[in-house]
GUFI-544513 format. One line per field, with one value per residue: z, x, y of N, C-alpha, C in turn. Coordinates in nm, 4 decimals. Layout:
// residues N
n.pz: c(Z,...)
n.px: c(X,...)
n.py: c(Y,...)
ca.pz: c(Z,...)
ca.px: c(X,...)
ca.py: c(Y,...)
c.pz: c(Z,...)
c.px: c(X,...)
c.py: c(Y,...)
// end
This chain:
// residues 265
n.pz: c(-2.1627,-2.2417,-2.1774,-1.9305,-1.9048,-1.9970,-1.8227,-1.5845,-1.6822,-1.6906,-1.4084,-1.2819,-1.1444,-1.2826,-1.4176,-1.2207,-1.0007,-0.8340,-0.4656,-0.2094,0.1435,0.4247,0.7516,0.9375,1.2304,1.3324,1.1477,0.9826,0.6898,0.3424,0.0493,-0.1905,-0.4287,-0.5786,-0.6876,-0.9545,-1.0214,-1.2001,-0.9899,-0.7917,-0.5288,-0.4385,-0.2054,-0.1399,0.0660,0.2294,0.2685,0.4308,0.6777,0.7180,0.7603,0.8995,1.0865,1.0579,0.9687,0.6646,0.5232,0.2177,-0.0942,-0.1812,-0.0395,-0.0630,0.0036,0.1323,0.2469,0.4528,0.6154,0.6927,0.8615,1.0294,1.1583,1.3211,1.2270,0.9785,0.6727,0.3728,0.0167,-0.2160,-0.5068,-0.6742,-0.5423,-0.5376,-0.2960,0.0220,0.2772,0.6493,0.9429,1.2755,1.5577,1.7660,1.8391,1.7362,1.5467,1.5892,1.5422,1.5946,1.8984,1.9713,1.9170,2.0873,2.3363,2.3164,2.3655,2.5720,2.7946,2.7420,2.6927,2.9063,3.0007,2.8071,2.5983,2.5027,2.1584,1.9967,1.8500,1.4961,1.3614,1.1037,0.7521,0.5056,0.1988,-0.1526,-0.4634,-0.7918,-1.0785,-1.3971,-1.7040,-1.8584,-1.8393,-1.6547,-1.3623,-1.0060,-0.6976,-0.3634,-0.0475,0.2610,0.6210,0.9244,1.3007,1.5357,1.5354,1.6221,1.4851,1.1521,0.7905,0.4601,0.1255,-0.2428,-0.5841,-0.9375,-1.2427,-1.4174,-1.2586,-1.0854,-0.7562,-0.3917,-0.0361,0.2966,0.6555,1.0077,1.3179,1.6611,1.9913,2.1954,2.2892,2.3024,2.1187,1.8105,1.5041,1.1748,0.8483,0.5271,0.1554,-0.1961,-0.5600,-0.7070,-0.4863,-0.2206,0.0985,0.3892,0.7384,1.0219,1.3173,1.6171,1.9643,2.2573,2.5941,2.8511,2.9025,2.6695,2.3334,2.0898,1.7612,1.4775,1.1677,0.9082,0.5973,0.3364,0.2197,0.2893,0.5191,0.9166,1.0179,1.2946,1.5576,1.8140,2.0774,2.3723,2.6408,2.8406,3.0291,2.8684,2.7129,2.4578,2.3152,2.0601,1.8562,1.5752,1.3311,1.1502,1.2693,1.5066,1.7791,1.9784,2.1429,2.2598,2.3693,2.3903,2.4485,2.2794,2.1362,2.0277,2.0351,1.8630,1.8630,1.6776,1.5449,1.3157,1.2589,1.1292,1.1634,1.1144,1.2476,1.3563,1.4395,1.5731,1.5703,1.6500,1.6175,1.7064,1.6553,1.5809,1.6825,1.6287,1.4730,1.6843,1.5663,1.3200,1.1176,1.1658,0.8823,0.6597,0.4213,0.0851,-0.1227)
n.px: c(0.0089,0.0812,0.3475,0.3177,0.2044,0.4408,0.6043,0.4776,0.4710,0.7653,0.8613,0.6632,0.6693,0.8005,0.7485,0.5974,0.4446,0.2269,0.2757,0.2716,0.2573,0.4069,0.3966,0.5119,0.5561,0.3270,0.0977,-0.0209,-0.1103,-0.0448,-0.1728,0.0418,0.1377,0.3923,0.7422,0.9310,1.2786,1.5196,1.6876,1.6065,1.3582,1.1093,0.9392,0.6119,0.6195,0.3965,0.2469,0.4007,0.4053,0.1344,0.0843,0.3437,0.3687,0.6169,0.7582,0.8909,1.0948,1.0383,0.8800,0.9142,1.0660,1.3454,1.4180,1.6731,1.6974,1.5244,1.6058,1.8376,1.7341,1.6028,1.7632,1.7275,1.5548,1.4384,1.4401,1.2563,1.2456,1.0310,1.0681,0.8697,0.6639,0.5681,0.5632,0.6818,0.8164,0.8510,1.0246,0.9997,1.1655,1.2454,1.0721,1.0807,0.9145,0.6707,0.3932,0.4620,0.5064,0.2419,0.0718,0.1905,0.1248,-0.1414,-0.2152,-0.1206,-0.2481,-0.4427,-0.3377,-0.2237,-0.4688,-0.5245,-0.4383,-0.1707,-0.0454,0.0731,0.4061,0.4510,0.6053,0.8073,0.7748,0.7633,0.6916,0.6597,0.5157,0.5795,0.4354,0.3954,0.2486,0.4207,0.6007,0.7830,0.9043,0.9267,1.0769,1.0325,1.1380,1.1725,1.2398,1.1055,1.1375,0.9202,0.8835,1.1250,1.3937,1.4876,1.5199,1.6052,1.5402,1.5575,1.4871,1.4904,1.3730,1.5907,1.7845,1.9123,1.9474,1.8678,1.9330,1.8522,1.8992,1.7575,1.7963,1.6068,1.6859,1.5753,1.3542,1.5219,1.7400,1.8724,1.9658,2.0642,2.1512,2.1973,2.2443,2.3241,2.2867,2.5026,2.5272,2.6806,2.7343,2.6139,2.5976,2.4104,2.3326,2.1644,2.1318,1.9689,1.9687,1.7970,1.8070,1.9817,2.1175,2.2375,2.4091,2.5171,2.6892,2.8135,2.9472,3.0918,3.4102,3.3793,3.3847,3.2995,3.0055,2.8931,2.6715,2.4783,2.2466,2.1450,1.9124,1.7581,1.5022,1.3376,1.5619,1.7707,2.0685,2.2690,2.5026,2.7142,2.9084,2.9664,2.8386,2.6658,2.4030,2.2130,1.9145,1.5902,1.2789,0.9471,0.6135,0.4431,0.6658,1.0026,1.3586,1.6660,2.0145,2.2888,2.5914,2.8744,3.1074,3.3283,3.3004,3.0663,2.7815,2.4374,2.1263,1.8223,1.4425,1.1463,0.7658,0.4541,0.2429,0.4233,0.7274,1.0787,1.3310,1.5678,1.7802,1.8803,2.0119,1.9636,1.8064,1.8625,1.8806,1.6783,1.8383)
n.py: c(1.3199,1.0972,1.1070,1.0556,0.8073,0.6626,0.7087,0.5710,0.3043,0.2579,0.2830,0.1169,-0.2187,-0.5189,-0.8631,-0.9640,-1.2100,-1.4254,-1.5223,-1.6854,-1.5968,-1.7596,-1.7694,-2.0177,-2.0773,-1.9652,-2.0127,-1.8740,-1.7118,-1.5690,-1.4838,-1.2566,-0.9983,-1.0373,-0.9171,-1.0629,-1.0844,-1.2058,-1.4386,-1.2931,-1.2213,-0.9858,-0.8781,-0.7236,-0.4367,-0.3536,-0.5642,-0.7389,-0.5628,-0.6225,-0.8746,-0.9951,-0.7851,-0.6126,-0.3441,-0.1527,0.1143,0.1416,0.0346,-0.2250,-0.5504,-0.7293,-1.0901,-1.1134,-0.8806,-0.8698,-1.0803,-0.9493,-0.7550,-0.9195,-1.1168,-1.3687,-1.5135,-1.8072,-1.8128,-1.9157,-1.9527,-2.1077,-2.1706,-2.3425,-2.4172,-2.1587,-2.0400,-1.8617,-1.9438,-1.8861,-1.9060,-1.8678,-1.8840,-1.7581,-1.5721,-1.3075,-1.1590,-0.9056,-0.9784,-1.2936,-1.2502,-1.1703,-1.4087,-1.6229,-1.4957,-1.4498,-1.7365,-1.8231,-1.8567,-2.0594,-2.2522,-2.3887,-2.5510,-2.7511,-3.0390,-3.1658,-3.1870,-3.4738,-3.4668,-3.5013,-3.7626,-3.9404,-4.0101,-3.7278,-3.5719,-3.4775,-3.3938,-3.2353,-3.0963,-2.8996,-2.7693,-2.7293,-2.9781,-2.9589,-3.0614,-3.1605,-3.3289,-3.4237,-3.5382,-3.6375,-3.6733,-3.6547,-3.6220,-3.6014,-3.3533,-3.2376,-3.2951,-3.2731,-3.3977,-3.3310,-3.3514,-3.2293,-3.2502,-3.1544,-3.1601,-3.1398,-3.2272,-3.0545,-3.0552,-2.9743,-2.9751,-2.9999,-3.0209,-3.0047,-2.9344,-2.9244,-2.9661,-2.8479,-2.5855,-2.3519,-2.3910,-2.3888,-2.5670,-2.5254,-2.6946,-2.6901,-2.7203,-2.7492,-2.7906,-2.6184,-2.4159,-2.3434,-2.5198,-2.4469,-2.3526,-2.2987,-2.1728,-2.0948,-1.9841,-1.9175,-1.7985,-1.7011,-1.3535,-1.3304,-1.3632,-1.5434,-1.5842,-1.7835,-1.7877,-2.0241,-2.0030,-2.1882,-2.0616,-1.7976,-1.5401,-1.6295,-1.5417,-1.3653,-1.2894,-1.1136,-1.1002,-0.8698,-0.8374,-0.6110,-0.5111,-0.2591,-0.2147,-0.2824,-0.4409,-0.5040,-0.6861,-0.7368,-0.9045,-0.6108,-0.4196,-0.2312,-0.2156,0.0036,-0.0011,0.1057,0.0073,0.0937,0.1495,0.2745,0.4048,0.4398,0.3883,0.4641,0.4058,0.3447,0.1977,0.1864,-0.0561,0.0586,0.3306,0.4811,0.6419,0.6666,0.7832,0.7259,0.7668,0.6187,0.5839,0.4650,0.1476,-0.0615,-0.1610,-0.0377,-0.2596,-0.4343,-0.5743,-0.4539,-0.2315,0.1308,0.3370,0.5764,0.6782,0.6273,0.4913)
ca.pz: c(-2.1557,-2.3113,-2.1160,-1.7938,-1.9334,-2.0342,-1.6682,-1.4989,-1.7417,-1.6281,-1.2510,-1.2322,-1.1415,-1.4214,-1.4017,-1.1016,-0.9195,-0.6750,-0.3802,-0.0447,0.2634,0.5199,0.8724,0.9745,1.3656,1.3757,1.0622,0.9367,0.5509,0.2978,-0.0870,-0.2543,-0.5687,-0.5537,-0.8211,-0.9399,-1.1111,-1.2269,-0.9010,-0.6629,-0.5082,-0.3905,-0.1462,-0.1049,0.1902,0.3006,0.3064,0.5531,0.7858,0.7420,0.8019,1.0054,1.2098,1.0466,0.8840,0.5924,0.4444,0.1067,-0.1213,-0.2009,0.0028,-0.1089,0.1143,0.1782,0.3395,0.5327,0.6765,0.7687,0.9490,1.1533,1.1665,1.3733,1.1183,0.8859,0.5237,0.2721,-0.1209,-0.2925,-0.6550,-0.7694,-0.4693,-0.5121,-0.1342,0.1026,0.4644,0.7704,1.0841,1.3903,1.6373,1.9111,1.8589,1.7147,1.5152,1.7034,1.5501,1.6967,2.0325,2.0216,1.9211,2.2370,2.4559,2.3515,2.3520,2.6649,2.9096,2.6952,2.6793,3.0697,3.0013,2.6722,2.6075,2.4044,2.0335,1.9758,1.7023,1.4014,1.3527,0.9963,0.6376,0.4353,0.0295,-0.2507,-0.6108,-0.8632,-1.2393,-1.4590,-1.8259,-1.9599,-1.8289,-1.5446,-1.2195,-0.8827,-0.6254,-0.2375,0.0164,0.3994,0.7476,1.0451,1.3971,1.6715,1.5371,1.6692,1.4032,1.0294,0.7101,0.3292,-0.0287,-0.3462,-0.7078,-1.0287,-1.3521,-1.4683,-1.1874,-0.9729,-0.6083,-0.2698,0.0425,0.4223,0.7875,1.1088,1.4946,1.7879,2.0654,2.2805,2.2459,2.2923,2.0811,1.6648,1.4458,1.0172,0.7570,0.4024,0.0296,-0.3063,-0.6753,-0.7421,-0.3939,-0.1103,0.2010,0.4933,0.8299,1.0928,1.4873,1.7169,2.0994,2.3486,2.7270,2.9235,2.7946,2.6014,2.2431,1.9893,1.6313,1.4318,1.0294,0.8460,0.4628,0.2882,0.1294,0.3672,0.6924,0.9859,1.0224,1.4385,1.6196,1.9539,2.1275,2.5379,2.6695,2.9825,3.0610,2.7463,2.6247,2.4016,2.2939,1.9496,1.8042,1.4789,1.2634,1.1144,1.3346,1.6905,1.8001,2.1236,2.1069,2.3994,2.2956,2.4813,2.4320,2.1337,2.0984,2.0210,2.0194,1.8425,1.8483,1.5989,1.4843,1.2290,1.3335,1.0375,1.2124,1.0788,1.3798,1.3033,1.5673,1.5087,1.6721,1.6309,1.6726,1.6466,1.7377,1.5157,1.7343,1.5675,1.4996,1.7301,1.5034,1.2008,1.1218,1.0825,0.7026,0.6422,0.2657,0.0066,-0.1894)
ca.px: c(-0.0832,0.1764,0.4570,0.2829,0.1888,0.5516,0.6695,0.4317,0.5348,0.9084,0.7998,0.5816,0.7283,0.7945,0.7563,0.5065,0.4005,0.1332,0.3332,0.2147,0.3816,0.3772,0.4809,0.5341,0.5225,0.1831,0.0470,-0.0804,-0.0922,-0.1221,-0.1162,0.0478,0.1710,0.5658,0.8119,1.0861,1.3933,1.6257,1.6957,1.5791,1.2258,1.0903,0.7887,0.5465,0.6168,0.2604,0.1854,0.4739,0.3203,-0.0008,0.1108,0.4358,0.3622,0.7524,0.8077,0.9977,1.0784,1.0594,0.7770,0.9328,1.1827,1.3869,1.4638,1.7834,1.6901,1.4088,1.7022,1.9546,1.6606,1.5709,1.8839,1.6903,1.4863,1.4713,1.3220,1.2960,1.1457,1.0373,1.0110,0.7926,0.5342,0.5250,0.5542,0.7639,0.8245,0.9104,1.0228,1.0314,1.1476,1.2459,0.9780,1.1055,0.8115,0.5337,0.2758,0.4596,0.5029,0.1343,0.0271,0.2037,0.0565,-0.2663,-0.2502,-0.0390,-0.3437,-0.5193,-0.1818,-0.2658,-0.5858,-0.5268,-0.3489,-0.0821,-0.0876,0.2067,0.4718,0.4588,0.7604,0.7954,0.8340,0.6887,0.7425,0.5739,0.5548,0.4801,0.4433,0.3360,0.2144,0.5854,0.6226,0.8724,0.8529,1.0010,0.9994,1.0998,1.1476,1.2225,1.1791,1.0923,1.1276,0.9071,0.9264,1.2745,1.4639,1.4247,1.6045,1.5182,1.6268,1.4909,1.5300,1.3932,1.3641,1.6845,1.8580,1.9141,1.8820,1.9038,1.9077,1.8561,1.8875,1.7631,1.7800,1.5905,1.6563,1.4907,1.3230,1.6348,1.8744,1.8111,2.0843,2.0095,2.2438,2.1816,2.3444,2.2323,2.3674,2.5839,2.5070,2.7974,2.7053,2.6218,2.5438,2.4102,2.3145,2.1081,2.1202,1.9031,1.9484,1.7707,1.7964,2.1169,2.0829,2.3818,2.3889,2.6385,2.6733,2.9048,2.9477,3.2352,3.4737,3.3300,3.4259,3.2484,2.9006,2.8534,2.6175,2.4488,2.1717,2.1307,1.7987,1.7534,1.3747,1.2836,1.6790,1.8437,2.1880,2.2417,2.6054,2.7379,3.0745,2.9540,2.7530,2.6280,2.2672,2.1229,1.7331,1.5235,1.1151,0.8546,0.5037,0.4464,0.7705,1.1344,1.4407,1.7805,2.1534,2.3317,2.7340,2.9012,3.2472,3.3867,3.2674,2.9337,2.6662,2.3246,2.0344,1.6553,1.2999,1.0029,0.6613,0.3336,0.2307,0.5736,0.8612,1.1995,1.3778,1.7016,1.8643,1.8983,2.0785,1.8450,1.8149,1.8811,1.8564,1.6346,1.9300)
ca.py: c(1.1953,0.9825,1.0950,1.0099,0.6673,0.5958,0.7141,0.4816,0.2222,0.2509,0.2529,-0.0187,-0.3380,-0.5989,-0.9650,-0.9747,-1.3341,-1.4336,-1.6112,-1.7318,-1.5641,-1.8587,-1.7812,-2.1525,-2.0507,-1.9126,-2.0869,-1.7173,-1.6902,-1.4821,-1.4174,-1.1297,-0.9667,-1.0064,-0.8953,-1.1846,-1.0366,-1.3130,-1.4967,-1.2344,-1.2049,-0.8807,-0.8739,-0.5808,-0.3940,-0.3365,-0.7204,-0.7656,-0.4955,-0.6450,-1.0244,-1.0152,-0.6695,-0.5520,-0.1933,-0.0968,0.2474,0.0845,-0.0099,-0.3603,-0.5770,-0.8642,-1.1356,-1.0781,-0.7546,-0.9343,-1.1549,-0.8595,-0.6792,-0.9928,-1.2841,-1.4912,-1.5762,-1.8805,-1.7795,-2.0273,-1.9247,-2.2305,-2.1326,-2.4270,-2.4112,-2.0144,-1.9851,-1.8120,-1.9911,-1.7871,-1.9593,-1.7420,-1.9770,-1.6872,-1.4783,-1.1960,-1.0660,-0.8855,-1.1010,-1.4340,-1.2545,-1.1551,-1.5288,-1.6783,-1.4393,-1.5032,-1.8796,-1.8980,-1.9424,-2.1539,-2.4313,-2.4697,-2.6344,-2.8469,-3.1944,-3.1218,-3.3096,-3.5517,-3.4065,-3.5879,-3.8553,-4.0392,-3.9326,-3.6677,-3.5924,-3.4431,-3.4035,-3.1708,-3.0934,-2.8385,-2.7794,-2.7532,-3.1241,-2.9363,-3.1535,-3.1666,-3.4280,-3.3761,-3.6459,-3.6297,-3.7641,-3.5877,-3.6752,-3.5204,-3.1875,-3.1767,-3.3263,-3.2825,-3.3978,-3.3378,-3.3108,-3.2014,-3.2563,-3.1358,-3.2799,-3.0935,-3.2814,-2.9517,-3.0659,-2.8984,-3.0360,-2.9263,-3.0737,-2.8966,-2.9904,-2.8375,-3.0314,-2.7824,-2.4059,-2.2136,-2.3830,-2.4135,-2.5599,-2.5842,-2.7027,-2.6470,-2.6673,-2.8344,-2.7775,-2.5002,-2.4001,-2.3637,-2.5574,-2.3439,-2.4062,-2.1961,-2.1713,-1.9581,-2.0247,-1.8236,-1.8347,-1.6390,-1.2230,-1.3509,-1.4518,-1.5595,-1.6801,-1.7705,-1.8645,-2.0733,-2.0658,-2.2043,-1.9730,-1.6504,-1.5095,-1.6750,-1.4644,-1.3890,-1.1827,-1.1563,-0.9728,-0.8469,-0.7667,-0.5910,-0.4671,-0.2453,-0.1717,-0.3872,-0.4120,-0.6131,-0.6539,-0.8199,-0.8176,-0.4997,-0.2962,-0.2566,-0.1051,0.0010,-0.0189,0.1524,0.0002,0.1608,0.0853,0.3273,0.4376,0.3362,0.4846,0.3381,0.4545,0.2305,0.2758,0.0799,-0.0788,0.1469,0.4501,0.5699,0.6650,0.6777,0.7667,0.6854,0.7716,0.5965,0.5838,0.3926,0.0068,-0.1286,-0.1142,-0.0690,-0.3873,-0.4262,-0.6544,-0.3584,-0.0754,0.2418,0.3506,0.7099,0.6861,0.4857,0.3967)
c.pz: c(-2.1385,-2.2229,-1.9458,-1.7830,-1.9460,-1.8896,-1.5545,-1.5871,-1.6708,-1.4612,-1.2048,-1.2197,-1.2237,-1.3449,-1.2284,-1.1198,-0.8164,-0.6060,-0.2678,0.0331,0.3429,0.6424,0.9451,1.1516,1.4166,1.2681,0.9863,0.7927,0.4729,0.1345,-0.1460,-0.3858,-0.5570,-0.6914,-0.8021,-1.0830,-1.0972,-1.1028,-0.7623,-0.6501,-0.4304,-0.3369,-0.1123,0.0577,0.3103,0.3535,0.4101,0.6663,0.8219,0.7910,0.9263,1.1155,1.1878,0.9565,0.8252,0.5360,0.2735,0.0620,-0.1037,-0.1421,-0.0521,0.0398,0.2109,0.2856,0.4359,0.6552,0.7417,0.8121,1.0784,1.1374,1.2207,1.3044,0.9795,0.7899,0.4155,0.1204,-0.1928,-0.4265,-0.7082,-0.6691,-0.4600,-0.3801,-0.0684,0.2551,0.5358,0.9121,1.1568,1.5443,1.7851,1.9150,1.8387,1.6525,1.5913,1.6856,1.6069,1.8118,2.0704,1.9836,2.0452,2.3106,2.4353,2.3528,2.4830,2.7390,2.8474,2.6899,2.7859,3.0648,2.8761,2.7328,2.4618,2.2944,2.0093,1.8741,1.6172,1.3714,1.2203,0.8687,0.5526,0.2603,-0.0337,-0.3575,-0.6799,-1.0189,-1.3060,-1.6105,-1.9201,-1.9434,-1.7015,-1.4165,-1.1540,-0.7921,-0.4666,-0.1629,0.1573,0.5007,0.8823,1.2077,1.4933,1.6624,1.5577,1.5589,1.2530,0.9330,0.5811,0.2499,-0.1177,-0.4445,-0.7966,-1.1420,-1.4538,-1.3877,-1.1263,-0.8608,-0.5060,-0.1517,0.1841,0.5374,0.9241,1.2282,1.5610,1.8985,2.1782,2.2347,2.2273,2.1893,1.8975,1.5721,1.2578,0.9566,0.6412,0.2729,-0.0594,-0.4335,-0.6914,-0.6302,-0.2706,0.0019,0.3077,0.6442,0.9513,1.2074,1.5482,1.8694,2.2061,2.5140,2.8035,2.8374,2.6979,2.4869,2.1350,1.8616,1.5369,1.2693,0.9795,0.6912,0.4238,0.1886,0.2031,0.4878,0.7651,1.0126,1.2161,1.4828,1.7341,2.0016,2.2941,2.5440,2.8234,2.9880,2.8904,2.6482,2.5807,2.3157,2.1793,1.8624,1.6869,1.4174,1.1798,1.1519,1.4830,1.7158,1.9348,2.1177,2.2595,2.2982,2.4278,2.3984,2.2705,2.0922,2.1147,1.9968,1.9617,1.8458,1.7659,1.5364,1.4269,1.2626,1.2256,1.0730,1.2161,1.2175,1.3232,1.4446,1.5109,1.6161,1.5830,1.6820,1.6213,1.7342,1.6984,1.5649,1.6105,1.5892,1.5629,1.6566,1.3375,1.2106,1.0712,0.9974,0.7139,0.5013,0.1785,-0.0654,-0.1294)
c.px: c(0.0063,0.2799,0.4168,0.2305,0.3375,0.6372,0.5980,0.4730,0.6672,0.9013,0.7622,0.6730,0.7113,0.7939,0.7000,0.4481,0.3225,0.2398,0.2683,0.3105,0.3099,0.4662,0.4492,0.4564,0.3672,0.0578,-0.0627,-0.0107,-0.1395,-0.0885,-0.1186,0.1167,0.3011,0.6295,0.9036,1.1553,1.4992,1.5997,1.6645,1.4183,1.1971,0.8891,0.7483,0.5604,0.5016,0.2294,0.2696,0.4395,0.2304,0.0225,0.2015,0.4639,0.5287,0.7089,0.9187,0.9810,1.0480,0.9485,0.7974,1.0790,1.2373,1.4226,1.5735,1.7978,1.5953,1.4956,1.8063,1.8573,1.6220,1.6449,1.8108,1.6225,1.5074,1.3754,1.3916,1.2119,1.1559,0.9418,0.8533,0.6521,0.4772,0.4915,0.7085,0.7440,0.8867,0.8936,1.0739,1.0281,1.1799,1.1910,0.9867,1.0418,0.7224,0.4360,0.3275,0.4386,0.3287,0.0343,0.0385,0.1559,-0.0666,-0.3251,-0.1949,-0.1341,-0.4201,-0.4670,-0.2223,-0.3301,-0.5928,-0.4316,-0.2586,-0.0691,0.0548,0.2379,0.4786,0.5987,0.6814,0.8229,0.7522,0.7375,0.6092,0.6224,0.4815,0.5282,0.3649,0.3096,0.3080,0.6514,0.7670,0.8190,0.9445,0.9723,1.0883,1.0284,1.1904,1.1705,1.1939,1.0805,1.0666,0.8861,1.0611,1.3994,1.4208,1.5336,1.5229,1.5836,1.5067,1.5494,1.4150,1.4337,1.4939,1.8237,1.9338,1.9000,1.9227,1.8627,1.9205,1.8425,1.8451,1.7202,1.7328,1.5686,1.5798,1.4381,1.4390,1.7449,1.7974,1.9296,2.0006,2.1515,2.1740,2.2773,2.2333,2.3945,2.4109,2.5183,2.6079,2.6881,2.7200,2.5341,2.5146,2.3310,2.2632,2.0781,2.0789,1.8798,1.9107,1.7283,1.9324,2.0771,2.2201,2.3541,2.5121,2.6086,2.7693,2.8982,3.0653,3.2954,3.4523,3.3639,3.2958,3.1301,2.8536,2.7621,2.5212,2.3687,2.1649,2.0192,1.7657,1.6295,1.3664,1.4462,1.7206,1.9710,2.2159,2.3828,2.6339,2.8894,3.0564,2.9169,2.6852,2.5116,2.2238,1.9823,1.6576,1.3536,1.0209,0.6886,0.4605,0.5531,0.8920,1.2234,1.6086,1.9225,2.2488,2.4906,2.7994,3.0719,3.3722,3.3677,3.1854,2.8385,2.5576,2.1963,1.8931,1.5461,1.2380,0.8776,0.5494,0.3442,0.3851,0.6647,0.9706,1.2887,1.5355,1.8051,1.9267,1.9183,1.9919,1.9133,1.8173,1.8540,1.7621,1.7367,2.1053)
c.py: c(1.0979,0.9681,1.0340,0.8599,0.5880,0.5986,0.5761,0.3684,0.1385,0.2410,0.1218,-0.1469,-0.4690,-0.7701,-1.0562,-1.1355,-1.3379,-1.5527,-1.6062,-1.7089,-1.6750,-1.8278,-1.9026,-2.1184,-2.0375,-1.9948,-1.9678,-1.7247,-1.5846,-1.4613,-1.3033,-1.1434,-0.9521,-0.9694,-0.9870,-1.0868,-1.1180,-1.4489,-1.4151,-1.2018,-1.0706,-0.8625,-0.7239,-0.5336,-0.3969,-0.4716,-0.7288,-0.7056,-0.5793,-0.8117,-1.0414,-0.9126,-0.6153,-0.4275,-0.1916,0.0274,0.2463,0.0294,-0.2079,-0.3793,-0.7149,-0.9338,-1.1323,-0.9548,-0.8027,-0.9928,-1.0382,-0.7704,-0.7763,-1.1143,-1.3987,-1.5632,-1.6799,-1.8486,-1.8844,-1.9835,-2.0781,-2.1929,-2.2266,-2.4376,-2.2739,-1.9911,-1.9450,-1.8641,-1.9206,-1.8661,-1.8428,-1.8340,-1.8978,-1.5855,-1.3319,-1.0765,-1.0339,-0.9733,-1.2529,-1.3977,-1.2437,-1.2866,-1.5927,-1.6126,-1.4438,-1.6507,-1.9168,-1.9643,-2.0296,-2.2613,-2.4659,-2.5752,-2.7235,-2.9663,-3.1615,-3.2303,-3.3133,-3.5134,-3.5227,-3.6708,-3.9341,-3.9643,-3.8616,-3.6363,-3.5114,-3.3977,-3.3031,-3.1368,-2.9914,-2.8460,-2.7930,-2.8959,-3.0964,-3.0284,-3.1635,-3.2572,-3.3957,-3.4967,-3.6005,-3.7030,-3.6628,-3.6973,-3.5889,-3.3968,-3.1222,-3.1990,-3.3493,-3.3189,-3.4110,-3.3095,-3.3361,-3.2330,-3.2021,-3.2067,-3.2329,-3.1682,-3.2020,-3.0044,-2.9828,-3.0016,-2.9572,-2.9971,-2.9715,-2.9765,-2.8711,-2.9173,-2.9825,-2.6322,-2.3142,-2.2566,-2.4244,-2.4232,-2.5888,-2.5622,-2.7088,-2.6480,-2.7456,-2.7772,-2.6429,-2.3990,-2.4071,-2.4353,-2.4282,-2.3887,-2.2828,-2.2183,-2.0666,-2.0227,-1.8954,-1.9029,-1.7003,-1.5020,-1.2522,-1.4366,-1.4370,-1.6564,-1.6534,-1.8454,-1.9103,-2.1073,-2.0647,-2.1038,-1.8218,-1.6664,-1.5414,-1.5231,-1.4621,-1.2591,-1.2233,-1.0550,-0.9789,-0.8256,-0.7618,-0.5055,-0.4100,-0.1946,-0.3097,-0.4008,-0.5475,-0.5711,-0.7551,-0.7968,-0.6725,-0.3895,-0.3304,-0.1418,-0.1250,0.0678,0.0403,0.0896,0.0289,0.1068,0.1451,0.4255,0.4246,0.4148,0.3991,0.4715,0.3676,0.3042,0.1248,0.0556,0.0334,0.2898,0.5536,0.5556,0.7164,0.6891,0.7642,0.7235,0.6981,0.5787,0.5199,0.1877,-0.0576,-0.0983,-0.1288,-0.1959,-0.3431,-0.4716,-0.5549,-0.2395,0.0266,0.2897,0.5187,0.7690,0.6057,0.4079,0.3898)
// end
């Protein structure tokens, strides 16, 4: 009995925190128990499946793993707000596609709500007298710039511009955080993204869709995916020579952006 309790204590995740998952595109949200390890946040894979419609073969998923599996997503973790915000402008998540499909017919008979233009901000303080302020400005939902700073003088800034639905550009940086610029362009069945971070190689990736077949390529690997209604198949190859094949079934299709996994570690 004691040995079992010791084993359970070793396997159980530590430093659990309550975090709100917010899919900004659809306004869906869920509060989950996540694991915080220093600067890394691990989200429960089951919650991601329930809220976002994505599946992972491991119980805990880091934000970097989520970004790697779905590069078009913009993901931000606000430690002070205990919130993970996810933007899915290109509708790569199943839940976002279902949202757009279910609201498409209704949209033809509704009057569009004007996009907000003007300043926005927030201020938060806790019992330890730790405080953070945020201030920004938005124009009609197409352009925004914002900055935040805490009581220790650590700051962050970001700027986003989306002149139309097929183009999105983001720039961000901050204290002890190298500036980065990323952009995504979609033209019909073609999708291209690029990310530049100071003193790092330029990351470029692209995807082409033709019916149920999708071809994705990045600097690290390429993936050929066939997506059916309840079945999907993939063959992927790294540019260093490793090849993997995968077959999936069920309502959640394999991600055309991620390299199939063959081991937990």
